C-alpha positions, 0 to 999 in steps of 0.5 A: 551501513554507510551511505555513499555520496552522490559523487561516489555513486557516479564514480562507481557507475563510471568504473562499471562502464555505466553512465549514471545520473543524479537529479531532481524529478520534474514531472511524472507520466503516470500512464507510462511509469516514467518521469522527467529528471533535471540532472543536478550538474546541468538542470537545463538538460532534462532527461525525459522518459526515465523509468521508475518500474523496478523490473524490466518490461514484460517481467512479473511481478511489477514493483513500481516505486513512484518518486515524488516530484521535486525529490532527488533520484539516482539512476543509470542509463540502460543503453549506450545512447543514454536514451533509456534512463532507469531510477534505482534510488529515490529520496522519497516516493509517494506510492508503491505499487505491487502487481503480484499474485502473492505479497509477503510482508516481514517474512509473513510474520504479520499474517494475511491481509483480510478480505474486508468484504467477507470479514464485514459479512461475518461480523454482520452475521455475528451481530445479527445472531447476538441481537436475535439471542438477546431478543429471545433472552429478554422476551423469556418469562418465568412463571413461579409456582402460584405467582404471576409471570416474571420478565427477564432479570437482566436487560441487555442492549443490542449492538447498535449501530451495526458495524459498517465495512468503512469502519474496518477497511483501511482506505490507504490499502488497496487490494 
């Protein structure tokens, strides 16, 4: 797919009757999911309160692509007074927030994201049972006919250290 130049994007937006802008993100307001954009053609004419929420207010799910400060963005004004700017493309984002009861990646071909707490608990139970079994196995003695008792033929080491939740949890993935 061929990428449109900034000038081509602005021309197409103008033909649709929308007013577009291309600029650089100067600052972000994390509480309102907006940023201040300096237009490339007039950097001193800052555009405040430009939304970077992918869907309109009140719509769920919310998808928020937070543009990185200092990167180029493309946007449009959603009102005739050019007061409500909205980013539709960002050169780079530093966080993607998805507020939705169900998220599907790659058409579901990767399976689900495990719930780390219950997964850790299950692994911990298996390790405990395995170590208990080893203890029983190694404490078992044989008494050959007419001879002294003999200990276990093979010695196994228990699983140590136990698996921690931090060892299996991806701190970059929040859920």
